[in-house]
N, C-alpha and C positions, 0 to 999 in steps of 0.2 A: 504492498500498499506505501504509496505517496506522503511525502512528510507535508506536504495541503493539505490530502484530504484525513490525516492522523491531526490536525490543528486541531480539527473543534469535535467532539461526541456530542450526541442529542441532547444529553442532560445539560450539558454546558451550553449549548448554543440557547436553550430555554430557560436559563437559568442567567445568564447574561441577558435575557430580552426584559426577566422580569424586576434586573436590576435597574436598567438603564430606567426602564418606565417607574420605578419608584422613582429613582433621583432626579426627572423630569419634573416631577408634582413638586418636588420637597424642593427644589431648586426654585421653581414658581413664585412662589415668596420674596426668596431674594430680589428676581427676575422684574417687581412691580414697583420697587422702588428706583429704580434707573427714568431718568429725565432725559427729554429728544426735545428735538425741533420738529411738530407735524410735516411745516410746509415741505421740509428736504430729507422726507424720507419717502421709499418707496411703497409701494403695497406689501405686507408680511407674504400677502397668500403668495407672491411672484419669486421671492425668497425659496419656496421649494423644487423653483427647476433652475434657480440662479444658476448653478453649479455646471449643472450639461446644456446650457441656452448661450448664446452670444445675443448682443446685443446691435440694436440695425447699424451703426460704423465700424461691426466688426469684420475683418480682413477674409471673414466665413461666408461662403453664399449659404443666403438661407432666402423661408419665405414665412411666414409668419400666417396663422389663421388662427379669425374669432368667433366666440362661443354665437353670433350673429349670425357669421357667414353661412358654419356649417347649418345653422337651423334651418335657411332656407328652401334647402334641398330635403333635411332628414324629413324622409318619407319611410325611414325604416331599412335602407340601402347600408352598407358598412362600411364603417372608417376608410379601408382606401378606394370606396367607389366617391366618395365625397371629395378625392383628394383627386381624383382624375383630371382633371385639367389644371393640373400645376401644374411649371416647368417641368420637361424632361419625365413623367410621370405617364406608364401605361400599367392597367389596372386589367387584372378578369377575374371569371365567376365559374366557380361549376357548373353550379345548376343555372347558369345564364342569365341572373335578372338581377343581380347583385346585395341578393340575401343568401345567406349559407357561409361555404368557402367558400371566401374570395384571396386575391394578394395579388402585391403591387411591385413594380421594377421599377427604380428609378437609374436612369443613365445605361438602364440596361440590364442592370445591376439584381440579381435576387432576392428575394427575401429573407434568405437565408445571411444573407451581405449587409442587410440594413439594421441597426440598431434601434429596440423600442424600448422609451422608457416613461412612465408613469409616476409623477411627482415624483422624479428621479430615481423611482424603483427599476430592475429592469425586466420589462418583457418578454425575451426572445427565450421561447425555451431552452432551459441550458444545453441538451444534451442533442438536439436538432436544431438549435439557433434559431427558430424557423419561428413567428407570430400568430398565434392564431385569434383572427378577431371574432371567431364565430362564438368562442368561447365567454365572449363580454356581449354579446346582442344588447343593441340602443347604445352602445356606452358613449358615442355622439350625442347624448342626451343629457351626459354629467361633465362633457368636456369644456372647462373653461378658454382656454385656446391650445394651441399645438405648433410644434415647429419645426417645420422640415429643415432639415441641413443636407445640401450634397455634399458630393465629396466624400473625403475621412471627417472635416467638421473637426466640433475641439472633443475633448476629450469627456467622454464620457462612461456612464457605468455598464457595467455587465460586458457582453462578448462587442468586440472593437466595430467599431461603424467603418465598413469596408464598401461603402458607394452611398450611403446616404442614412441620415438618423433623423428619427421623428419623436420627440418626448414630448410629452401629454401633460398637461397641469390640469385636475378637474377641477369641480364650482369652486369655487370663491364664495366664502362666507356673505352673507345677506343681511345688509342691513333692515331689511324690513319684512317680515312675513308675508310668505308669499306659495301661492299656490298655482299648478296647473295636469290640468288635465288633454293630455292629444291624443288621438285617433287618425290612424289613415288607413285607405283600402284603394288596391288595386287591382292591375293585373295580374293574372296564375292566380288569385283569390291572396292575392298577398294585404298583409293585414299588419298594424302595428297598435301598439295600446300604451299608452303611460297616463302613469299616474307621478306629480312630482312634489313635494310639500317644502316649505323652511317655514321657522319658528320665528326668521327674524334676530337678532339681538336680545336674550333677554336678560334682564338687568345691564344692560351695557352688553355683557363680557360670552353670556353663550348661545351658539347658537345652535341647533339640530334640524337635518336635513336628509332625506330619502327621494328615493324612487323605483317604482317597480313595473318593469314592462315585459310586453310579447310580443315575440314577433312572431306571424305562421307566413307560411308561403308557398303553394305549390310546386313553384321553380316553372323555367320555360323549360330544363328539359326533363322527362317522361318520368316519372315517381318521386322528381328532387324534391320532394317535400323539406322543411327545417320547420324547426319548433323551437328556436329561443324564448329562455325565462328569464332573467335577472334582475339585478336588484345593485341599489348602492344608497350607503347610510353612512353618515359622517355628523359627528360631535366634534363643533370645535370651541375653543376657550379663548380670548384674541383682550388684549388692552392694545394700550398705545407702543408697547415692545415686546411681548409677548405675542404668541399664536400655537396652540398645538391643536392639531388635528388627529383624529382618530377616527381610520374609515373602515368601513367593512363591505365590500364589493365582489362580484359573481355571478355565475349564472349556470343557466342547465342548456346545452343544445343536444338536441337530437333530428339529423340529417338524412334523409337516405342517399346513400353510396353513389355517389356520381365521377367518381374519379378516373376512370376507364376512357374516360371522351371513345370517338368513333372512328373508325376509318375513311379515307375519302369516297367510297363509293357510296357509304352509308350519311357522309355527309352531303352528296348531292340530293339524293333521294327521300331520305328520312331523317333531319339534320336533330330531331330532339328525341330522337334511339337512345337508347337509357340500357347498355348490357348489362350493367350490375344486376347478381339477385336471378340470374335468366337458371334455366336448368329443364329437368325432359322426364315429366312423369310418367309414371309406369304405365300409361296409356298413348306413351308417346308422344304428347303434348305439350310444346314448348309453353312452359310459366317464369313468373318473375316471384323470390320468394319474396313474403310481402314485411320483413323485419330485416330487411339488407342496411342496416343502421350503424353512425357513429355515433354514439349516446356518452357525454363526458360531462364534468361535472368542476367548477373550477371557482375557490372560493379565497379572498385577499383579504389579509389583516392587514391595515398599513397603523402607522403610530408613527407622526412628525412632530417637531420641536424645533421653533426659530425662534432665536432670541438676537434680538438689537440690544447693545447696550449703549452704542451714543451712535454720533451719523455717520461714524467711523467704523466700527467694529460686529459684525452679526454674525452666527454663531448657528447650525444648521444637524440636528441630527433624525437620521429617520429607520424607520424599523420596519421589516416585515417579514408575512410567514404566507406561502402562497399551499394550500390543497389540491392537487387536481388527480381524480382516480376516475374512469372511466373504458372503453371498448369499444372495437366496433366487431361486430356481427356477422358473418358468411353464411349460405350454403355454400357444399360444397359437392361436386360427385365423381363417384370412382378415386374417393383417397387413398394412397396403399398406408396399410397398416402400419406399416415402418415408420411414418414420415410422422406417427401420433405416439409410438413407441408403443404400439400394443403387435399383437401375437397373432398370428393365422387362427381361424378357426376352420373344424371338421364338423360338419353338417352333411348327414346322409351320403356318406365318403368324398364328398366333396371337399378341399379346398377352398375358403372365402379369405383373399387376402385383400379385397379392396369392400369400399363401402362410402356410402352416402353420407352425410354429416352436417349437423351447423356446430362451427365454432364461434368462440369469444377471442381475443386476442385484448388483452389488460394493458392501461398503462394505471401505476399507483406510483404517487413523487411528492413529495417534501422542498418547499425549495423557501432558506431563511435571504436575510438580505439585512444588513447593518454597513448605513453609509453616515458619513459626516462631513460638514466641512464649515469654513469658517472665513469669511471676506471681509477685507480692511481696504477703506475704500479714502482718497478724499480729491483732492481738486484734478488729481495731478497721479494716481496713480490708483487702479482698481485690482486690488490681488484678490485670488482664491486659490484655498488652499484645499485638501480633503482626500477620504481615504473611501474604500467600499471593498466589503465582502460578502459575499455569498456562499451557500453550501447546496446541491441540487443532494437527493436520494432518491432514483426511483424505480420502480421494480416494475418488471415485464414478463406477463407472462402465459400461458395460454388453455383455457379451459373447451371441454366436448360437453355441449349441452345436449347436443342429443346425436344419437349414428342408429342406422339401420340395421347394423351388424355392432355389438358392443367390443366383444371382445372380450379381452382382461377390465376395462375401463371401469371406474369409480367412479361415482359421483363427488365432485369437485375435482376430479383428479387434474392435475398439471401437466400436460404433455411438455412443454417446454417456461423455463424460471431461468431468467436471469435480472440482473443487479448491476445502474450506473451509479457512480455515485463525481460528484464534480467540484472543485471547490473553485475560488474567482478571486485574487486580493488584486487591490491597486491604489496606487497610492498617486495623486497627481498634485500639479501648483501648475496653474495660469494667471497671467498681469497682463495689463491695460498700460501699458504709461504713456501719457499727452507729454510729448515732450514740447509743445508750443501749439501755438491755436491749431497751425494746421498739417500737424505729423504726429501720428500716436503709433506707437509698436506694439505688434501682441507677441507673447512668447506660451509655452506653452510643453509642460513636461509631466509624461505618467510615465509608471512601471507597474506590470500587470504580470502576473504570477498564476497560470491554471496546473491546476492538475486533475487527469483524469483516468478514474480506473472502469470497469466492469469485470464481470466473472457470469460464470451461467452459460444458457446456450441463444443461441435466436432465435427466431417463429420458425426456421426452416431448422435445428434440432442441432445446429452447429455449434462447436466451442467456439464463446468470445469471451478472450480476453485482452483488455486494453492496462497498461500503465504506463502511460505518458505524461511530464511538468512541461511544463513552458513558460520562459521566461521572454515579456518580451518590452521593450524600449521606444517610445514612440514620440515626436517629438514634434514639435510643430511650434511655426515663429508665421508675422506677417506684418505687413505698415500700411497703413491708410494715409493718403496726402487728401488734406479736405482745399481744392482750389478754394470755393467759395460758401455760401450759405447751400446751393443748390449741387453744386460737383463734388465731386471723389471718387480717387482712383484711390483701389487697393491691391495686393499682390501678397500671398499666405502660400506657405508650404508647408505639407503634412506626411509625417508617416506614419504608417499603421500596420501593424502585424494581426493577425486571425487563427484561434488553431480550427483544423478539422471538427468535423460534427462525426456523431453516432456513426450514419448512414456512410460519411465517409469513410471512418475503419471499414463497416463492415463490406464494402465492395472493393477496395483495396487496402492491405494488410502496410502497406508501405505511402500511404499516405502523408503529403508534407504541409506545415504551414504556408499562409500567401503574405506577401506584405505587399505592401502599396506606399508608392510614393506621389503624393500628388500635389498637384503645383495648379492655383490656381488665381486670374487676374480678371480684373471688373473694373467698371466705371459702373457710379450710380448719379443721377440725377435725378433730383424730386422739383417741383415745381407746381405749385396749387393745380393747373391743367393738364400738365404732362411730368408724368415720372417717367423713366426708361432704367433698367437694370439690363447692362451688357457685362457677360462674364466670359472669358474663357477659361478650358481644362484642359490640362494635360496628366491622364492616369498610366503612372509605369506601373507595371505590377509582377513580380515574379513567385512562379509559383500559383498563380488564379486559379482555384475551383470552380473553372468554368462546369454552366452545366451541359451534359455530354446530348442532350435531347432526348432521355432515354428516362423511364421511371421504372421503380419497383412495384409491390403487389400493390401495395398500399399507398400509389398516386405520387410516392415524394418524386423529387428530381434528385435525380443522379449523378454526380458533379466529378466532374479529374482535375487531378494538376495540368497546367496548360504550358508550363515552358515562362518565356518573357511572353507576354500582350501589353496591348494598353488601348489606353481611351481618350480621345482628342476631340474637344465638341466646344461650340457655341453655343450659347443660352444668350436668349433677348426677353425680358418681361416689361409688360408695360404697360401702361393705363391712358388712357386719352380724354379728357372730358371737351366734347364737341359745343356741349350746349350744359348748363345747367340741367338737364335733364337727364340726358345722351352722351353714354359714355361708350367709350369700348376697349377691350381688355384684349391684347394677343399675345402669345410668346410663342417662339418655337424654338426647339434646338437641334444642329446641324454635326453629325458628329463621324467621326470615322473609329471602329471599333476591332483588332483585328489580334490574332493569336499571330505570333511573329514565326511558328513552324509546327506546321499540323503532318502527321503519319496518320495513313489509313490503311488496314488489311482490304483488300479487294483481290477476289478468288484466289488467296493463296499466298498471293505477294504483296509485300510493304512500299509502300509511296509516299514522299516527299513530298505534298503540296505548296509545301512553301506559306507564305501567310496568305492566313484566310478571313471572313467574318468570325467573332463573337457571335455564339449560340442564342440568339432573343436581344438580338442589340441592332434595332430601328438605327438608321441613318438619319431621319428624318422625321418628329414629332412636333405638331401644332397643337396648338388649343388657341381658342378667342369665344370673348364674352361683349354680347351685343345687348347695355342697359341699361332700359328705359322708365325712367320713374315721375311718369305723370305728376303725382303727387305724395305728399308725405304717408308713411307706411303702402306704396303701392309699386310694387315694382315688376317690368316683365323683364325676361333677359334670353335671349339666344347661346344657346352656347355651344361649341364647336370642336371637334377633336378629332385631329388625323394622324394616324401612325402608318411609316412608310413600312414596305414592305423588310420583311425578317427570315433568319432560317432558323428553323428549332434545331442544327448543330454547328455543330464547324469545321465538317469540309466543305460547304458549299453545297451539298447535294440538291438538283433542283427539287426531287419532291421530299424535301424538307422546308418549303418552303411557305412560309403566312402569308398572304396575299395583303397588300395595304387595305386603310378601310379610313372613312370617312363619316364619321357619325354625327348627329345634331340633337340635344335635348331643349326646349321648351320649358322655361321654371319662370313660374307666378305666385309673386304674397301679397294679400292684400287685408291690414290690422285694421279692426275696426274697434273703434274704444267711445262702449258704451258710455251714458251717463252712469249709470247703476248695476250693482250686482256685478261683473264681471271689469276688472281693470282694462283689458283688452280682447279680443276675439282677432285670431291669426286664419285667416283661409288661404290654405296652399297649394298647388298641383304644379305636378311634375309630368311632360310627358320623352320619355326616353326613347334616342330614336326613329326620330320622328319621317323620317323619308326612307326606313323602312330596310335598313341597309342589312344585308345577308352577310355577315361578320363571324371572325374566327379571331381570338388576342390569344391564342394559346394552343401549344399542343406537345406532341413528344415525338421523336424519330430515333431508329437504332436500326440495325442492319444484323446479320445470324447470317452462318455459313451451314452449307451442306454439301454432299457428297453429290460430288456431278463428273460418270465419265466422260462424258465430253469435253470437259474443262484441260487444257493441259495441265492442270495439278492436280485435277481430280476435284477438286472443290471451288462452288460459285457462291458467291457472295449475294445473300436476299436482303431488303431491305422493307421498314416496313414505319407506319405514320399513325397518328392518333388524334385528332381535334374540338375543341370544345368550343363549338358552337355559342355567341349568345345570342340574346333575346333581339326580333325584329321589335317592332312599335310596338310599346305599352306602357299603362301609364300608373299614375300613381296621384290619390287629390285627399289632403290632408285637414285638418280642422282642429286647433288651442284653444282652447280655452284658460287663460290668467283672473284670476281673480288672489 
């Protein structure tokens, strides 16, 4: 066992959490005596994410999204879909309509390489490194703001950002009591029901707030039903210098599996077909198992203490415990007994060694986090330093819940068991130094220590033993030059290192960690009627873990080291106020994304293809919003998105190409403020894909070899491809009652 994993046992972690909780409460008495000038302090809520966010003038490429902006389209679709129109973003959804399993890629970089934090707490799954928004249904309703950083960004907590990071701040403390009842309905029998409340500040110091939500949808894809139940509860204590927040949030998701995709022929003839759960009954009829579902629960417990001692010094402590458990269920035909540790049967002189069965593959995991940070700032320097430690313990096991022939199995037998443990410790220091009124310097140093150990068997009953330790040093530096109040230039360099995930180790025992050197150069122009941000980037990789195009048997993408590679691009993001009521908000990305050298085995021979396009990396992405606000509280928007063609693999095989697509959504919101009962009533509508584009935003591609006597080598290579079609024209209508 690695020294990192030995660092904390479960009992020590729990005792430490309890000690820090009591320390926070006892210290509160002293902290209330500190005085400050309230006109010079920022909102205490924002301190929760100060360690992982950057300011507007920072030399880090970023976009901020507010609660108000999210609310306009928050009618049940997941957070990645709500971010679809940001620069360099491509989103996809298994069920086709933005509800259920959704994914996001930024600059062509997959979700496993995007760091996500909630109130500074890592949200990425420690083993897969992915983010599963489906476990937090309707979480957008509890988001105060979020920041999307493109590139390496600033030092963050948890798994390193390898192309993007999304840090989320949950609801701020409300001074006034309020309530909200929101309902929306739409295509594919989609509906969202949300109840929110806040007591406001009781005795000027205490607030209790909460949310309950349920989202259901039949999905665009056949049988891709989704049932998401979620909750969010928050208790806060606040005064001029202190903010203590205790949060509990989570949910349960039950989604019918739609991760298998369809082939090109089916895409052309029956694009909503879902092969998941298919089997043949005793009469030879094709049927679909009715409970081919993914069923998972996840609960998060967070405690935050922000303390401001004076106008210069403040500190933050964050504690987190996440409990996740669940399974996916599958009907399997003609499975070999040997694959489930079962012995053949003798019935009437006949040996039976295969059976139809229903299996469940389980995850049961615990995740602990401690974050600390301190901030010093004056008129010249803003210094933040801190630490983060997390420990993950996850069990993987499989059960057979029904079998046509049970053999020697017992109830609740586990046909495989495995365990993964991961520790992650980081320490960082970052500073912004204002040289004068025009020049400011940025520096950021991080040391990250990672330990990962596994034991037991994989789901294919293969022994799986990993014992790896990594030490990563991630320096960052930048400079901002301010010409005047409207114009500034910035340049930054950042290095990131990132460990492989569990699937990488399963697919390749010799997998290597990846490294990125990121160079960003930008111009920002801010004027009352015209804003434009222009950013150029050069991301130079060593052993980047790129998507191969293939997926495993549960839909997870397979990655492999690619040697040297790079991403070179230009991003432009603008807002133009044509009149007081009409504005245009375009953005686009031009990029070149290349593997320096790619090898492919074809018909038994190895070929060097030279430089090739990196998978899932379109060269051109563009978005635009035409926003018309004829009066206060009434807004109409036409949202457009273009994604250029892209390859699903790294060999530029024509069969792996995803065609370009251009989609348009129409969004309208109207707020009515009656004179009694309700503070406001908000009507909202969203028509997605108004031009009925039949497009595909994601898929998979791979190759296989087979014996062929007609081939000179005796081997021929075949190819396969799968596609995830997205919904044609569909709509959502919402009504929110605020009181």
